[in-house]
BAZA-172894 format. One record per residue (C-alpha): residue number from 1; y negated, z, x; residue in one letter. Coordinates in Angstrom, 1 decimal, padded with zeros to 4 digits. Each point is the difference from the previous one (the first is absolute). Layout:
<pts>
num;v;w;u;residu
NUM;Y;Z;X;a
...
</pts>
This chain:
<pts>
num;v;w;u;residu
1;057.7;147.6;-134.8;m
2;-002.6;-002.1;002.0;g
3;000.7;-003.1;001.9;k
4;000.8;000.4;003.7;i
5;-002.3;-002.3;001.9;i
6;002.2;-001.4;002.8;n
7;-002.2;-000.4;003.0;g
8;002.7;-001.3;002.2;t
9;000.6;-003.1;-002.3;e
10;-003.8;-000.8;-000.3;h
11;-000.4;000.4;003.8;a
12;002.9;-002.4;000.6;a
13;-001.6;-002.5;-002.3;a
14;-003.2;000.3;002.1;i
15;001.7;-000.2;003.3;r
16;001.7;-003.2;-001.3;a
17;-003.4;-001.5;-000.8;e
18;-001.3;000.9;003.4;v
19;003.1;-001.6;001.8;a
20;-000.9;-003.3;-001.7;k
21;-003.6;000.2;000.9;k
22;000.8;001.0;003.6;a
23;002.0;-003.1;000.8;i
24;-001.8;-002.1;002.6;g
25;-002.4;002.6;000.9;k
26;-000.2;002.0;003.3;d
27;-000.3;003.6;-001.4;l
28;000.3;003.2;002.0;k
29;-000.6;003.8;-000.8;l
30;-000.9;002.2;002.8;a
31;000.5;003.8;-000.6;v
32;-001.4;002.7;002.2;i
33;001.7;003.2;000.2;l
34;-001.6;002.8;001.8;v
35;002.6;002.8;000.8;g
36;003.4;000.2;-001.6;d
37;-000.5;001.5;-003.4;n
38;003.5;-000.3;-001.7;p
39;-001.4;-000.9;-003.4;a
40;-002.1;-002.7;001.5;s
41;002.8;-001.5;001.8;i
42;002.0;-000.2;-003.3;v
43;-003.1;-001.7;-001.7;y
44;-000.2;-002.5;002.9;i
45;003.6;-000.9;-000.2;n
46;-000.3;-000.7;-003.8;m
47;-003.0;-002.4;000.9;k
48;001.9;-001.7;002.8;k
49;003.0;-000.6;-002.4;k
50;-002.3;-001.6;-002.5;a
51;-001.7;-002.1;002.6;c
52;003.5;-001.2;001.1;e
53;001.0;-000.8;-003.5;e
54;-003.0;-002.2;-001.0;v
55;-000.5;-001.8;003.4;g
56;-002.7;001.9;001.6;i
57;-000.1;001.0;003.7;g
58;-000.2;003.5;000.9;f
59;-001.1;001.9;003.0;e
60;-000.2;003.7;000.7;l
61;-002.5;001.6;002.5;h
62;001.4;003.5;000.5;k
63;-002.7;002.0;001.9;l
64;000.1;003.6;001.4;p
65;-001.3;002.7;-002.3;a
66;-002.5;001.2;002.7;d
67;-001.5;-003.5;000.4;i
68;-003.9;000.0;000.4;p
69;-001.8;-001.3;-003.0;e
70;-001.8;-002.5;002.0;s
71;003.5;-001.5;001.1;e
72;001.1;-000.2;-003.6;l
73;-003.2;-001.8;-000.9;i
74;000.7;-002.5;003.0;a
75;003.4;-000.7;-001.3;r
76;-001.3;-000.8;-003.5;i
77;-002.7;-002.2;001.6;a
78;002.7;-002.0;001.7;m
79;001.9;-000.5;-003.2;l
80;-003.1;-000.9;-001.8;n
81;-000.6;-002.9;002.6;s
82;003.6;-001.1;-000.1;s
83;000.6;-003.4;-001.7;t
84;003.5;001.0;-000.5;e
85;-000.5;003.1;-002.0;v
86;-000.8;-000.4;-003.8;t
87;-000.2;003.7;-001.1;g
88;-000.5;003.4;001.7;i
89;001.2;003.2;-001.3;l
90;-000.7;003.4;001.7;v
91;002.6;002.3;-001.2;q
92;-001.2;003.4;-001.3;q
93;-000.2;002.9;000.5;p
94;-001.7;000.1;003.4;f
95;-000.1;002.9;002.7;p
96;-002.8;002.5;-000.4;a
97;-002.2;-001.5;002.8;h
98;000.0;-003.5;-001.7;i
99;-002.8;-000.5;-002.7;d
100;001.6;-002.1;-002.7;k
101;-003.4;-001.4;-001.3;h
102;-000.9;-001.1;003.4;t
103;003.3;-001.7;000.7;i
104;000.3;-001.7;-003.5;l
105;-003.5;-001.4;000.4;s
106;001.1;-002.0;003.1;y
107;002.6;-002.0;-001.8;i
108;-001.4;-003.5;-000.6;a
109;-000.5;-000.4;-003.8;p
110;001.9;-003.2;-000.3;p
111;003.1;001.6;001.6;k
112;-000.4;003.3;-001.7;d
113;003.1;-000.2;-002.2;v
114;000.0;003.6;-001.1;d
115;-003.6;-000.3;-001.2;c
116;-001.2;003.0;001.8;l
117;-003.1;-001.5;001.9;n
118;-003.1;001.2;-001.8;p
119;-001.2;-003.5;-000.4;y
120;003.2;-001.0;-001.9;n
121;-000.1;003.4;-002.1;v
122;-003.6;-000.9;-001.0;g
123;001.3;-003.6;-001.1;l
124;002.7;001.5;-002.0;a
125;-002.5;002.5;-001.6;m
126;-002.1;-002.7;-001.4;v
127;002.9;-002.1;-001.0;g
128;-000.5;-002.8;002.6;q
129;002.9;001.1;002.3;g
130;002.6;-002.6;000.9;e
131;002.0;002.7;002.0;l
132;000.9;002.9;-002.1;l
133;001.4;003.5;000.7;p
134;003.7;-000.2;-000.3;c
135;001.1;002.9;-001.9;t
136;-002.7;-000.5;-002.9;p
137;000.4;-003.6;000.0;a
138;003.7;000.7;-000.3;g
139;-000.6;002.1;-003.0;c
140;-002.2;-002.6;-001.8;m
141;002.7;-002.6;000.7;e
142;002.6;002.2;-001.7;l
143;-002.2;000.4;-003.0;l
144;-000.8;-003.7;-000.1;q
145;003.6;-001.2;000.4;r
146;001.2;002.5;-002.8;e
147;-002.6;-001.5;-002.3;g
148;-001.8;003.4;-000.5;i
149;-003.4;-000.3;-001.5;e
150;-002.8;001.8;001.7;l
151;-003.2;-001.1;-001.7;e
152;-001.3;002.9;-002.2;g
153;002.7;002.5;001.1;k
154;-000.8;003.4;001.6;h
155;001.3;000.1;003.6;a
156;000.3;003.4;001.7;v
157;000.7;000.0;003.9;v
158;001.0;003.3;001.5;v
159;-001.0;-000.2;003.7;g
160;-003.2;-001.1;001.7;r
161;001.3;-001.3;003.3;s
162;-001.6;-003.1;001.7;d
163;003.3;-001.8;000.3;i
164;001.1;000.4;-003.7;v
165;-002.2;002.0;-002.5;g
166;-003.3;-001.3;000.6;k
167;000.7;-003.8;000.4;p
168;002.5;000.1;-003.0;l
169;-002.5;001.6;-002.2;a
170;-002.4;-002.8;000.8;l
171;002.6;-002.8;-000.6;m
172;000.9;001.7;-003.5;l
173;-003.6;000.0;-000.7;l
174;-000.4;-003.7;000.9;a
175;002.6;-000.6;-002.8;k
176;-002.2;001.6;-002.5;n
177;002.0;003.3;-000.2;a
178;-001.9;003.3;-000.4;t
179;001.0;001.9;003.1;v
180;-000.2;003.7;000.7;t
181;000.6;000.9;003.7;l
182;001.5;003.6;000.4;c
183;000.7;002.2;003.1;h
184;000.8;003.3;001.2;s
185;-003.3;001.6;-001.3;r
186;000.2;-001.6;-003.4;t
187;-000.2;002.5;-002.8;k
188;002.5;-000.2;-002.8;n
189;002.0;-002.6;001.7;l
190;002.8;000.2;-002.4;a
191;-002.3;-000.7;-002.8;e
192;-001.4;-003.0;001.9;e
193;003.5;-001.3;000.6;c
194;001.0;000.2;-003.7;r
195;-002.9;-002.3;-000.8;r
196;001.3;-002.9;002.1;a
197;001.5;-003.1;-001.6;d
198;000.7;-000.9;003.8;i
199;000.7;002.9;002.2;l
200;000.1;-000.5;003.9;v
201;001.4;002.9;002.0;a
202;-001.1;-000.3;003.8;a
203;-000.5;003.7;000.9;i
204;002.9;000.6;002.5;g
205;001.6;003.0;-001.8;s
206;003.7;-000.1;-001.0;p
207;000.4;-000.2;-003.8;r
208;-003.6;001.1;-000.6;f
209;-000.3;-001.9;-003.3;v
210;002.1;001.7;-002.6;t
211;000.8;-001.3;-003.5;a
212;-002.6;002.2;-001.6;d
213;-002.6;-001.8;001.9;m
214;000.9;-003.5;-001.4;v
215;-001.1;-001.7;-003.1;k
216;002.8;-001.4;-002.4;e
217;000.3;-003.6;000.8;g
218;-002.0;000.0;003.4;a
219;000.7;-002.4;002.8;v
220;000.7;002.1;003.1;v
221;-000.2;-001.3;003.7;l
222;001.3;002.4;002.5;d
223;-001.5;-000.7;003.4;v
224;001.3;003.2;001.7;g
225;002.7;000.1;002.6;v
226;001.1;003.6;000.8;n
227;002.8;000.7;002.3;r
228;002.3;002.7;-001.1;l
229;002.8;001.9;002.0;e
230;003.0;-002.3;000.6;g
231;-002.1;-003.3;000.4;k
232;-000.6;-000.2;-003.7;k
233;-003.2;-001.2;-001.1;v
234;-001.8;000.6;-003.3;c
235;-003.3;-001.0;-001.6;g
236;-003.1;001.8;-001.2;d
237;001.5;-000.3;-003.6;v
238;002.7;002.1;-001.4;d
239;001.9;-003.2;-000.9;f
240;003.1;001.4;-001.8;d
241;-002.2;001.9;-002.5;n
242;-002.8;-002.5;-000.4;v
243;002.0;-003.1;-000.6;i
244;000.7;000.8;-003.7;d
245;-003.7;000.2;-000.7;k
246;-001.4;-003.2;001.5;v
247;000.2;-003.6;-000.7;s
248;000.3;-001.2;003.6;y
249;000.5;002.0;003.3;i
250;000.7;-000.8;003.6;t
251;002.8;001.9;001.8;p
252;-000.1;001.4;003.5;v
253;001.5;-001.6;002.0;p
254;000.1;-003.7;-001.2;k
255;-003.3;000.1;-001.8;g
256;-003.6;-000.5;001.6;v
257;001.5;000.3;003.6;g
258;001.6;-003.4;000.3;p
259;-003.1;-001.6;-001.5;m
260;-002.2;001.4;002.7;t
261;001.9;-001.9;002.7;v
262;000.3;-003.1;-002.1;a
263;-003.7;-000.1;-000.5;t
264;-000.5;000.3;003.8;l
265;002.0;-003.1;000.2;m
266;-002.3;-001.8;-002.4;k
267;-003.1;001.3;002.1;n
268;001.5;-001.7;003.1;i
269;000.1;-003.2;-001.9;i
270;-003.7;000.6;-001.3;t
271;-001.1;001.0;003.6;a
272;001.4;-003.3;001.3;w
273;-002.1;-001.9;-002.7;e
274;-003.1;001.7;000.8;l
275;000.3;-000.7;003.7;q
276;000.7;-003.6;-000.7;k
277;-002.7;-000.2;-002.6;g
278;002.2;-000.9;-002.9;v
279;-001.4;002.8;-002.2;c
</pts>
């Protein structure tokens, strides 16, 4: 049976590190919520709780779902210019009339704690980013803190989203892994997965990765969060049947998810340092 990577414990350690660094600093995260998506509200409350724990201020800007795009941009501009706001996060998804690429490009790069502004995405791509995408960076933290060697290993990432799959593939490549990025149109997907020393599932499909798709002794990171009936959640990996084949595996919940929020807290510290010229 493989070792279960406890993301909750690793995230707690990161938050403790952030809490020490936050002492004596005026830090504040501003979150913009457009509409009242229930899942978004849950995620925002998790971020608020983490901010309170580590000593970072938090403010929520709740805007109506039918707000004109120009007014949303104006609100971002106001937060960009505020000396009290360290980091800005615009919670996704957006209503249909809001173009996400336009909105994300308006967040000032030094305050872009989700690393979604194209400028910061570009820096991350070439390995020069100080602010990193939260979920991919959280995955990399888990691998590093567990002492899992990446150099020369074959990493397969299933899912090519801008938020997880693409940036994580680049981060793994920067650590000298050989990376295959798969997606819904990949032919012989199961065969590709079986080649992986490091397998990352970020496809958004419940229990999609089955035991026959996993190499003996592989490391499996499950990024998926799928809501089932009765408020239960499961990942993209068939955990119960895969665990006996792997060397390491993340559970859902208590795996990658807590690391995403912990990495956001780290990014707020980094944003402060960027704005103060410390790094």
